N, C-alpha and C positions, 0 to 999 in steps of 0.2 A: 403441491406439486399437481393439482386439479389445473390451477390458475396458467402455470407454466405451462402444461402440456398444451392447453386451451390458446394461450399466446403464441405457442410454436406450431400450431396445428398439426400437434404429433401425440399418439397416445402415451398415458401414463408411462406404460410398461416401456416405450421406446427411451422416454428421460431416465427410468431406473437402468435400463441396458447399457444406456452411453455413459452415466455419472454415476451408476451405481447406487448410490444413496444421496439424501438431503446433504449430507457434509460435503460429498464430492461436486454435488451441484452448486454450493455455497461457495467452496474452496474457488470453482472456476468462474465465477462471479466475481470472486476479488481478485483472482489474478487477472481479468479481463479488465475492470477498472483501474487497476493500481499497478500492475507490473509494467505494463506498456509505458507508462509514465516514468516508471525507476528506470527503465532501459534506456529511454531517452535523454534522461538526465545525466545518468551516469554511463553512457558509452565512452569506448575508448579514447577518441579524439578530443573529447571535452574534460576529460581528467588531467589534461595538463593545460585546462584554463585557469590565466590568474586568479587566485583565490576570490578576491574581492567581486569579480565578475562573475565566477561561479556560483559563488552562497547569493548574490543576486539574484541570478537568472533561477534557481533552486524555488527562492522565497515566492519572486513571479509567479513562475509555472503554476507553484500552490495556490497562490493566492486567485490567478486568472482561469486556471483549466482545471482544478481539483477541487476548491472552493465552491467553484458556479455550476459545479456538473451535477445535475439534480439527480444522476442514476446513483453516483458517490452520496451524495448527500443523503437520498433515502436508504441505502446500504449502509452508512454510518447511523442513522437511525434506528435503522432497523437491528444493529447490533448493540447498540447501547438499551432500546426498547427490552429485547429478548434477552440479553446477557444473564440476567436474574433466572430465567428459566432455562436456558440453553448455555451455560458457562463454556463451552465446548466451542460456541459459534466466537465469543471475544477471543477465546484462547486460538482458533483459528486464524483469526484476523492479527490478533498479535503476532503470532509467528510468519505469518505470510507478509504481510505490509510493515508493522512497526518495526521488528528486529529488523527485516531485513534491509528496509530503509535505513536503519541507524547503522548496520553493518559496512553499507554500500559507504556512506558519510565517514565514518570511522576508519575504513580504508583511505579515502581521497585526502582527511586528514594527516592519517599516517605517512601519505608519500607526499605530502607538502611540508616539511621540516621547517623551511622559513616562515609559517606560522607560528612556529613555539609553542605548541600544543603537545603538554606532557602527558594529558591521558585523551588519546584522539576517542576512545569509547566514551567517557563522559562529556565531552565536549559534544559528539554527535548527539546525544539523549538531552541535554542542554536546547540543542539547537532545535530539534525536533519533536519536542516536549508539547509545546502549545498546540502542534497541527496534528497530533495521532493521539488520541487518548488512552491511555494503558490501562 
């Protein structure tokens, strides 16, 4: 928290007032780094894009905008490194990123019966399992 407050140019108390605790700060960081990406991928007009194009776009976005993002990679390394000591960080990441992404992709699969996917949730898990450690 000392480093965060120093980098932000505010007191530690200001950080705690805004985020309540370290978990609140961490959640805000996860949301900032990941949810905007999900929202751009799963916006309403993209849900009607042909599946082959849509799924390729998801892969390209992940590989070019997420995997190459040094802030996201640093966050992921932190989660992996600290998950032994702070399992709630890994749980929060899983709930905020992994499960939300899986749910959105599952809904996309369910909305496209032409794909012939009988279990959209399982297919979403398979599609995303290589990108998000669980």
